[in-house]
C-alpha positions in Angstrom: -20.7 21.6 -7.3 -20.3 24.8 -4.9 -16.7 25.5 -3.7 -18.7 24.8 -0.5 -19.4 21.9 -0.9 -16.9 20.9 -2.9 -14.5 21.8 0.1 -17.0 19.4 2.8 -16.9 16.9 -0.1 -12.8 16.6 0.3 -12.2 17.2 4.2 -15.1 14.0 4.9 -12.6 12.3 2.2 -9.3 13.2 4.0 -11.0 11.9 7.4 -12.0 8.9 6.0 -8.5 8.0 5.1 -7.1 9.1 8.3 -9.9 6.6 9.8 -8.9 3.8 7.6 -5.1 3.5 8.4 -6.2 2.9 12.1 -8.3 0.0 11.8 -8.2 -3.1 12.5 -5.6 -5.1 10.1 -4.9 -1.5 8.5 -1.4 -0.1 8.0 -0.9 1.2 11.7 -1.4 -2.6 12.7 1.1 -3.3 10.4 4.4 -4.5 12.4 6.3 -6.9 10.9 8.1 -8.5 7.5 9.9 -11.7 7.5 11.7 -12.8 4.1 11.4 -16.8 4.5 14.1 -19.1 3.9 14.1 -22.4 2.1 13.0 -25.2 4.1 11.2 -24.8 7.6 10.8 -21.2 9.4 9.6 -21.6 13.0 6.8 -19.1 14.0 6.6 -18.2 17.6 7.8 -15.7 20.4 10.7 -17.6 20.9 13.7 -15.2 19.7 15.5 -17.9 17.5 12.2 -18.2 15.2 12.4 -16.8 12.1 8.9 -15.4 11.7 8.6 -13.8 15.5 5.6 -12.9 17.1 4.5 -10.9 20.2 5.7 -12.4 23.7 2.0 -12.5 24.4 2.0 -15.6 22.1 3.1 -19.1 22.6 6.7 -19.5 21.8 6.3 -22.3 19.0 3.4 -22.0 17.4 4.2 -24.0 14.1 6.0 -23.7 11.3 6.2 -22.3 7.7 7.4 -24.9 5.0 8.8 -22.9 1.9 9.8 -25.2 -1.1 11.0 -22.1 -3.8 7.3 -22.4 -5.4 4.6 -22.4 -2.4 4.4 -22.1 1.6 2.3 -24.6 3.6 1.6 -24.4 7.9 2.3 -27.0 10.1 1.2 -26.2 13.5 3.5 -27.4 16.3 1.9 -30.4 18.7 -1.2 -28.9 20.6 -1.0 -25.6 18.5 -4.2 -25.0 16.1 -4.7 -21.5 14.1 -7.5 -19.9 12.3 -7.1 -20.0 8.3 -9.9 -18.3 6.5 -11.8 -18.4 9.7 -11.7 -22.1 10.1 -9.4 -23.9 12.8 -6.6 -26.0 11.3 -3.2 -27.5 12.2 -2.0 -27.8 8.4 -2.5 -25.6 5.2 -1.6 -24.8 1.9 -1.2 -21.3 1.9 -2.4 -18.9 -0.7 -0.1 -15.8 -1.1 -1.4 -12.1 -1.0 -1.5 -11.3 -4.9 -3.9 -15.0 -5.3 -7.7 -14.3 -5.6 -8.0 -15.9 -2.2 -5.0 -15.2 0.0 -5.0 -17.2 3.2 -5.3 -15.2 6.5 -4.0 -16.9 9.5 -5.1 -15.6 12.6 -4.1 -16.3 16.3 -5.8 -14.0 18.4 -5.0 -10.7 17.7 -2.5 -11.2 15.4 -2.8 -11.9 11.4 -0.6 -13.3 8.9 0.0 -13.9 5.4 2.4 -14.6 2.7 3.1 -11.8 0.3 4.5 -13.3 -3.2 6.9 -9.8 -4.5 9.2 -11.0 -7.7 10.4 -14.4 -6.6 10.4 -13.3 -2.8 8.1 -15.0 -0.4 7.6 -13.3 2.9 5.2 -13.2 6.0 3.4 -10.1 6.7 2.3 -9.8 10.0 -0.3 -7.4 11.9 -0.6 -6.9 15.6 -3.8 -5.0 16.7 -2.6 -4.4 20.0 0.4 -1.8 18.5 0.2 1.4 19.8 1.2 3.4 16.6 -3.0 2.6 15.8 -3.9 5.1 19.0 -0.6 7.1 19.2 0.9 8.0 15.4 0.3 11.9 14.7 -2.8 12.7 12.2 -2.4 12.9 8.6 -1.2 16.5 7.5 -2.8 18.0 4.2 -2.2 21.4 1.9 -4.9 23.7 2.2 -7.4 23.1 -0.3 -6.6 24.8 -4.1 -9.3 23.8 -6.8 -6.9 25.0 -9.7 -5.3 21.2 -8.7 -8.7 19.7 -9.4 -8.0 19.1 -13.2 -9.2 17.5 -16.6 -7.6 14.7 -18.0 -8.1 12.4 -20.9 -7.1 9.1 -20.5 -5.4 7.0 -23.7 -4.9 3.4 -23.4 -1.9 2.2 -25.1 -2.3 -0.3 -28.2 -1.0 -3.3 -25.8 0.3 -2.6 -22.1 4.0 -2.0 -22.1 5.8 -2.6 -19.6 8.0 -0.2 -17.1 10.1 0.1 -14.4 8.7 1.4 -10.9 11.5 1.7 -8.2 10.5 0.1 -4.7 11.3 0.4 -1.1 14.1 -2.1 -1.6 15.9 0.1 -3.9 15.2 -2.4 -6.4 13.0 -1.5 -9.6 10.6 -4.3 -10.7 8.3 -4.6 -13.8 5.0 -3.5 -13.9 2.4 -3.2 -17.3 1.3 0.0 -18.0 -1.9 0.5 -19.7 -2.3 4.0 -20.8 -1.8 7.6 -19.5 -3.5 10.0 -18.6 -2.8 13.7 -20.2 -3.6 17.2 -18.9 -3.0 20.8 -19.3 -1.4 23.0 -16.4 -0.4 26.6 -16.2 -0.1 26.0 -20.3 1.8 23.3 -20.3 0.8 19.6 -21.3 1.9 16.7 -19.3 1.1 13.0 -19.5 1.0 10.0 -16.5 1.5 6.4 -16.9 -1.1 4.6 -14.9 -2.3 1.6 -13.6 -6.2 0.2 -14.6 -7.0 -1.6 -11.9 -9.5 -4.6 -12.4 -12.3 -2.1 -11.3 -11.3 0.2 -13.6 -9.9 2.4 -11.6 -7.2 4.7 -12.9 -4.5 4.6 -10.4 -1.3 6.9 -10.8 2.0 6.9 -9.2 3.6 10.6 -9.5 6.7 12.2 -7.9 7.2 16.4 -7.5 9.3 18.6 -6.2 7.5 19.2 -3.0 9.0 15.8 -2.2 12.1 17.3 -1.3 10.6 18.9 1.7 7.2 18.9 2.2 5.4 16.2 1.3 6.8 12.1 1.0 10.2 12.0 -0.5 9.6 9.4 -3.2 6.1 10.8 -4.5 2.6 10.2 -3.6 -0.2 8.1 -5.2 -3.6 9.5 -6.6 -6.9 7.6 -7.7 -8.0 10.0 -11.2 -12.1 10.9 -10.5 -14.2 9.3 -13.1 -17.3 11.0 -13.6 -20.9 9.4 -14.5 -20.6 11.7 -17.5 -17.4 10.3 -18.7 -15.0 13.1 -17.4 -12.1 12.7 -16.1 -10.6 14.6 -13.2 -6.9 14.3 -11.8 -8.1 16.1 -8.2 -4.3 16.5 -6.8 -6.1 17.3 -3.6 -6.6 13.6 -3.1 -3.2 13.0 -3.2 -1.8 10.6 -0.6 0.9 9.1 1.0 2.1 5.5 0.1 1.7 2.9 2.9 5.5 3.3 4.0 4.8 7.0 5.1 3.0 5.1 8.1 5.4 1.7 8.5 8.1 0.2 8.0 6.8 -3.3 7.1 5.0 -2.4 3.5 6.7 -2.9 0.1 5.7 0.4 -1.7 6.3 0.8 -5.5 7.1 4.6 -6.4 6.8 6.6 -9.4 8.5 5.7 -12.6 10.7 8.4 -14.3 8.4 9.5 -16.8 5.7 10.5 -13.9 8.4 12.9 -12.4 6.7 16.4 -12.6 8.6 19.8 -13.1 6.1 21.9 -11.2 5.3 22.1 -7.4 1.6 19.9 -6.1 1.2 22.2 -3.2 -2.4 20.1 -2.8 -3.2 16.4 -1.3 -1.3 15.1 2.0 1.9 16.5 3.4 5.4 14.8 5.1 6.4 15.9 8.3 10.5 13.9 8.2 10.5 14.9 12.3 7.7 13.4 13.3 8.1 9.7 11.5 
């Protein structure tokens, strides 16, 4: 790949990332997060509702009933919603971590139950949210090919548990499948990775640019897997977690062992004054 072709590929990738967050039900449409209490949680535009929807929808749509293990939806008299594109007034809801989550649609609003540890909540997207149009364009460091670095993946004999901090200030345990090792400026580094179901090698990392120029709690990166089996960490494609775009995401950040000691002046930046 020539330098010009490489730059074009990165710029096209960045353009796509900027467009993705603005799509219907994308991160910039995310407008609410409500943690459920045990029992009934009213849904609607009425101010007393536990799950408060925009004023343009009815005052009382119905309620979510949370028994500590699962959540059901029951509509108020005369109301119906779409659950996975089927009109209904009652549904047992599958959370976002299941294979087939239950998406509730009401006009241009979408809801889903999220499960985080022992808690259940409701995530809301509002596709009329102004931020879909007005949010500033994503910003990036200049493309620098020295930050496209060959790596080696090593799987642990069995996945190990590691602590990852999240947006609430808590630490959650996640299985770590292996690590990517690489050399940069004559120093050896390794980063723990999570291997996704599709084989993607997903990395959460932090570096000193987070103190001023990039996202404070670190960035994300997906390793490039070449057809010949080679692996590259292309930090020009490092990107901010969803919490950079909305207050209603539940982000998980880099574990301590993924804190790098050199400045990764590549990938997405973060302007603290615009957010």
